[in-house]
C-alpha positions in Angstrom: -11.5 12.0 -20.8 -15.1 13.7 -19.5 -15.9 15.8 -17.2 -19.3 14.9 -14.9 -21.8 16.8 -13.4 -24.6 15.5 -10.9 -27.3 17.6 -9.7 -29.4 16.9 -7.0 -29.5 12.8 -7.2 -31.8 11.0 -5.5 -32.4 7.3 -5.5 -35.5 5.6 -3.8 -36.7 2.1 -3.4 -40.1 2.3 -2.9 -40.7 4.5 -0.1 -37.1 4.2 1.1 -34.8 6.3 -0.2 -31.1 5.7 -0.2 -29.2 8.8 -2.0 -30.4 11.9 -0.7 -29.9 14.7 -3.2 -26.0 14.8 -3.9 -24.3 17.0 -6.1 -21.0 16.5 -7.2 -18.3 17.9 -10.1 -15.9 15.6 -11.8 -13.3 17.4 -14.3 -11.6 16.0 -17.5 -8.8 13.0 -16.4 -10.1 13.6 -13.0 -9.3 9.7 -10.6 -12.4 10.8 -7.9 -13.2 8.1 -5.1 -16.6 7.3 -3.6 -15.5 6.0 0.2 -17.7 4.9 3.1 -18.9 2.4 5.1 -21.3 -0.6 3.8 -24.6 1.1 3.2 -23.8 4.4 2.5 -24.8 4.1 -1.1 -21.8 4.8 -3.0 -22.1 1.8 -5.3 -26.2 2.8 -6.1 -24.3 6.3 -7.1 -21.9 4.5 -9.2 -24.8 2.2 -10.1 -27.1 5.3 -11.3 -23.9 7.0 -13.7 -24.1 3.7 -15.3 -27.3 3.4 -15.5 -27.9 0.3 -14.3 -29.9 1.6 -11.7 -32.9 3.8 -12.6 -33.0 7.7 -10.9 -35.2 8.4 -8.9 -34.3 12.6 -9.6 -31.9 14.6 -10.4 -29.6 14.7 -13.5 -26.2 12.7 -14.4 -24.5 15.2 -16.8 -21.4 13.8 -19.1 -19.8 16.3 -21.4 -22.9 18.7 -21.0 -25.2 16.2 -22.1 -27.7 14.6 -19.6 -27.7 11.1 -19.9 -30.2 9.7 -17.8 -32.8 8.2 -19.8 -29.4 6.7 -22.1 -29.2 2.6 -21.6 -26.0 1.7 -20.7 -24.4 0.5 -24.1 -25.3 4.4 -25.4 -23.5 5.8 -22.6 -20.3 4.8 -23.2 -18.9 4.5 -19.9 -16.9 1.0 -18.9 -17.2 -0.2 -15.6 -15.1 -2.4 -13.7 -16.7 -5.3 -11.0 -15.6 -6.7 -7.7 -16.1 -10.0 -9.3 -14.2 -9.6 -12.8 -16.8 -11.1 -14.8 -15.0 -13.0 -17.1 -15.9 -15.6 -19.7 -14.5 -18.6 -18.2 -14.2 -20.4 -21.9 -12.1 -17.5 -23.2 -8.6 -16.9 -23.8 -7.6 -13.5 -22.0 -7.2 -11.8 -25.8 -10.9 -13.1 -26.6 -12.1 -11.5 -23.4 -10.4 -8.4 -23.7 -11.4 -8.4 -27.7 -15.2 -9.2 -27.2 -16.8 -5.8 -26.6 -15.1 -4.6 -29.9 -16.1 -7.9 -32.3 -19.5 -7.4 -30.3 -19.5 -3.4 -32.1 -18.4 -4.6 -35.5 -14.8 -3.5 -35.3 -12.4 -5.0 -37.4 -10.0 -7.5 -37.2 -6.9 -5.4 -37.3 -8.3 -2.4 -35.0 -8.8 -5.3 -32.4 -6.0 -6.7 -32.5 -4.3 -3.5 -32.1 -6.5 -1.8 -29.1 -6.1 -5.6 -27.5 -2.2 -5.0 -27.9 -2.2 -1.6 -26.7 -4.0 -2.8 -23.6 -2.2 -5.6 -22.6 1.3 -3.4 -23.5 -0.6 -1.0 -20.6 -1.5 -3.7 -17.9 1.4 -6.1 -18.6 -0.6 -8.7 -19.8 1.1 -9.4 -23.2 2.6 -12.9 -21.7 -0.9 -13.9 -20.8 -3.0 -13.2 -23.8 -3.4 -17.2 -24.4 -4.2 -17.9 -21.0 -7.7 -18.6 -19.5 -9.3 -17.0 -16.6 -8.9 -20.5 -14.3 -5.4 -20.1 -15.0 -4.5 -16.9 -13.6 -3.9 -15.3 -10.7 -7.0 -12.8 -8.6 -4.8 -9.9 -9.8 -4.3 -11.0 -13.2 -7.7 -11.3 -13.5 -8.7 -8.3 -12.1 -6.2 -6.7 -14.9 -8.1 -8.6 -17.5 -11.1 -6.7 -16.5 -9.7 -3.7 -16.7 -7.5 -4.2 -20.1 -11.6 -4.9 -21.5 -12.5 -2.2 -20.2 -9.2 -0.2 -21.7 -10.4 -1.4 -24.9 -13.7 0.4 -25.4 -11.7 3.7 -25.3 -14.7 5.1 -23.4 -15.6 8.6 -22.0 -15.7 7.6 -18.4 -14.0 4.5 -15.8 -16.6 3.5 -13.4 -14.9 0.7 -10.8 -16.9 -0.5 -8.2 -14.7 -2.3 -5.2 -12.3 -3.8 -7.7 -9.6 -5.2 -4.8 -12.2 -6.4 -2.4 -11.6 -10.2 -3.2 -7.5 -9.6 -3.4 -5.4 -10.6 -0.5 -3.8 -7.9 1.6 -0.5 -7.9 -0.4 -2.4 -7.7 -4.2 -4.0 -4.8 -3.1 -1.0 -3.1 -2.6 0.3 -4.3 -5.7 -3.2 -3.2 -7.4 -3.2 0.1 -6.1 -0.2 1.3 -7.1 -0.9 -0.6 -11.2 -4.3 1.2 -11.1 -3.2 4.9 -10.3 0.2 3.8 -12.7 -2.7 3.3 -15.3 -4.7 6.5 -14.8 -1.6 8.6 -15.2 -0.1 6.9 -18.1 -4.0 6.9 -19.8 -5.1 10.6 -18.5 -8.5 8.9 -17.8 -11.8 10.2 -15.9 -12.1 7.7 -13.1 -15.1 7.1 -11.0 -13.6 4.2 -7.6 -16.0 3.2 -5.0 -14.4 1.3 -1.8 -14.7 0.8 1.8 -11.1 1.2 2.6 -10.3 4.4 3.0 -6.4 3.5 2.7 -7.0 3.0 -0.9 -8.9 6.5 -0.8 -6.1 8.1 0.3 -2.9 6.2 -2.2 -4.9 6.4 -5.1 -7.3 9.6 -5.3 -6.8 13.0 -7.0 -10.1 13.7 -4.6 -12.0 11.6 -2.1 -15.6 11.8 -1.5 -16.8 10.6 1.8 -20.0 9.3 2.1 -22.4 8.5 4.6 -25.9 7.1 5.2 -26.9 8.5 1.5 -24.8 12.1 1.9 -21.3 13.5 1.0 -20.4 14.8 4.3 -17.3 16.2 2.8 -15.2 16.3 -0.6 -11.3 17.1 -0.5 -7.8 16.4 -1.3 -6.7 13.1 0.6 -4.5 14.9 3.1 -7.1 18.1 3.0 -9.8 15.3 4.8 -7.0 14.0 6.4 -5.6 17.4 8.8 -9.2 19.5 8.4 -11.9 17.2 8.6 -14.9 18.8 8.5 -17.2 16.9 11.0 -16.9 13.8 13.2 -18.0 11.3 10.9 -15.0 12.2 8.4 -12.1 12.5 11.2 -13.4 9.4 12.7 -13.6 7.6 9.0 -10.4 9.1 7.4 -7.0 7.7 8.8 -5.6 3.9 10.3 -5.3 3.7 13.2 -8.5 5.8 13.8 -8.9 9.2 15.5 -8.4 9.0 18.7 -12.4 10.8 19.9 -13.5 11.7 24.0 -16.2 13.9 24.9 -16.0 16.8 27.6 -17.2 20.6 27.7 -15.3 23.6 26.4 -15.3 26.6 28.2 -14.8 30.3 27.0 -10.9 30.3 28.5 -10.0 27.3 26.6 -10.1 24.5 29.1 -11.5 21.3 28.2 -12.8 18.7 30.9 -13.3 15.0 30.8 -16.6 13.9 31.5 -15.1 12.8 34.9 -13.3 16.2 35.9 -9.9 16.1 34.6 -8.6 19.1 32.4 -6.4 20.0 29.2 -5.8 24.1 29.5 -5.6 24.8 25.4 -5.7 28.7 26.0 -5.7 30.4 22.8 -5.0 27.4 21.0 -8.7 26.0 21.2 -11.9 27.6 19.5 -13.8 30.1 20.7 -16.9 28.6 22.4 -18.4 31.5 23.9 -19.0 29.3 26.9 -19.3 26.0 28.2 -19.9 23.8 25.5 -20.2 20.3 25.1 -18.0 19.1 22.0 -15.8 15.9 21.2 -11.7 16.8 21.3 -10.1 14.5 18.4 -6.4 14.3 18.3 -4.5 11.3 15.6 -2.4 8.6 17.4 0.4 9.3 15.6 0.3 13.3 17.2 0.7 11.8 20.5 3.9 11.7 22.1 5.6 10.4 25.4 8.4 13.2 24.5 7.1 16.2 26.3 6.2 18.3 23.5 2.9 20.2 23.7 0.7 20.2 26.3 -0.1 16.8 29.0 -3.2 15.4 27.7 -3.0 13.1 31.5 -1.2 10.3 32.7 -1.8 7.0 30.6 -1.5 3.1 31.8 -0.3 0.7 29.4 -3.6 -1.9 28.0 -1.8 -3.2 25.0 1.4 -3.5 23.4 1.0 -4.1 19.3 4.6 -3.8 18.4 4.5 -3.2 14.6 8.3 -3.3 13.4 9.2 0.8 12.6 6.4 1.8 15.0 5.2 0.3 18.1 0.9 0.5 18.2 0.2 1.3 22.1 -3.5 1.3 23.7 -3.8 2.8 27.2 -6.6 4.2 29.3 -6.0 8.0 30.6 -8.8 9.7 32.6 -11.0 6.5 31.9 -10.9 7.1 28.4 -9.1 5.0 25.7 -6.5 6.8 23.8 -4.4 4.7 21.1 -1.1 6.3 20.3 1.8 5.3 18.1 5.4 5.4 19.2 7.9 5.5 16.6 11.1 6.2 19.1 11.6 2.5 19.9 11.1 3.0 23.2 10.3 -0.1 25.5 6.7 -0.7 26.6 5.0 -3.4 28.6 1.1 -3.6 29.8 0.5 -1.6 32.8 3.2 0.9 32.1 2.7 4.6 32.8 3.7 7.4 30.8 2.4 11.1 30.4 0.9 11.6 26.8 1.4 15.2 25.3 0.6 16.7 21.9 0.8 19.9 20.3 -1.9 22.2 20.6 -2.5 22.9 16.6 -2.8 18.8 16.1 -6.3 18.6 18.4 -9.3 19.1 16.5 -12.9 20.1 17.8 -16.3 19.2 16.4 -20.0 20.4 17.9 -21.5 17.1 20.0 -25.0 17.4 18.4 -24.1 18.0 14.9 -20.3 16.8 14.5 -19.6 20.3 12.8 -15.9 20.8 13.1 -15.4 24.5 15.5 -13.5 26.8 13.7 
C-alpha cells in the first residue's frame, strides 16, 4: 500500500492547458475514483501519475518520493486499461505471468503469484484458455490479475468497464470492490459513470474542465454538493434545477412569477438574489408532505418496476420525480408536487457555488 500526494499538477499541450493546478491527497489503501464528463482531464491526470504523460508543472509524490522523472517501469505502478491489452497468442496463465518472467523471477515464485491472483479473481478454471475464448468480463479479470501478480505500490484503472454490457458492469463493480477489500490496495480509478463512482469509491473526486470541483465521501457529494455542477452530475436521474430569484424573507420566485415560500428554511440571501433551486427526483412526492412546489402536468410516464419515473411540467419548468407508491398515472394527468424544505438545494446563479 502507498500514499499519493498530487501537488499543483498541470498539463499543457502546446498553448492549451488541460489540467489546471490539481492538488489531492490519497491515503494508504484508499479507493479513490476520479469522475467527470469526457474531456475533463481525469484520464490525463491518471496517465501523468503512471508516467505515460509528461508533467508540465507540479509534483506526483508516492510514499514521500517525487516520481516525476522516473520512467514508468521504475514507478512500481500497475495500470489496467479499458482495452484489456492482452496478448492473444498466450494463455491466461502466460498473460498473467509475463511481466514477472520479464523481471527475471524464478518459476516457483511466478507460479505462486499467478495462483494467488487466479484465486482472488476466480480464474483458476480459465488458466489454460486464450483471450479469444473468454468473455469481456473474464478478459478484464485477466488484465486485473496481470496487475495483481506484480504486487505494485499503486493500482490505476482507466475506465476498465466501458466495453462491457450493463449487466456485466454491475457484476464487475462488485468484483473490483471485493478485490480491493481483500488486498487492501491503493487504487485510483477513472470513470465517466457516476453510478460506478457512487457504488465503489471510498472517496470521489469530481472533475470539470481540468479542475477539481469537489472531493468527498459518496453520500457527502450526493446530499451536500458544493457546486451546481456536482449537484447536476452526481445522481441518477439527475437533480431538477430551475432558475429564479430568492428574496430575503425566503420567497423563491420562478421566472414566470410563481412562488415557493421557504421561510426560515431558505439561505439568507440579503435581498433579491439570482439563484438556481435544486431538488432530487426521489425527494418529490404527491402525498402532501412538505411544502407545495406547484401543480404538475404529466408529460411522460416510465414504469421501472418498483418505481415509476415521471416527467412533468410545473410553472412551465420541467420537473422529474420518482413515484414509489405504485400510483396509476397517465399522460395529461395533473398532480400537486410537494417536497420537504430541507431537501431543496440553493446555488448562486453566476458562480454555481452552494448557498449556506
